[in-house]
Structure formats: structure tokens, C-alpha cells
Steps between C-alpha positions, in 0.01 A plus 500: 500500500175451312600739225838326465344156457249649257774651283702177517197300389440745217860479376498122527182469292649745248811276482283198433309687232823606330621137504174373355515778235851403405392138462215613278733699280743209481216274388396749239849533359531123509183437298534787255 
């Protein structure tokens, strides 16, 4: 169970990172 929650937390943080990165790219294309 611990490993499962750890993997889920990792994937969730990766998802948030991807979302933030997409926002950053959108901002770059907006201002360029």
C-alpha cells in the first residue's frame, strides 16, 4: 500500500508539473 500511494503521489506531482509547464509555454507564446 505504501508503494502504491507513493507512486500515485509521484504521478500527481508530475501531472501538476506538466500543467504548470503548459501554462508557462502558453504565456511564452502569448508574449512573443
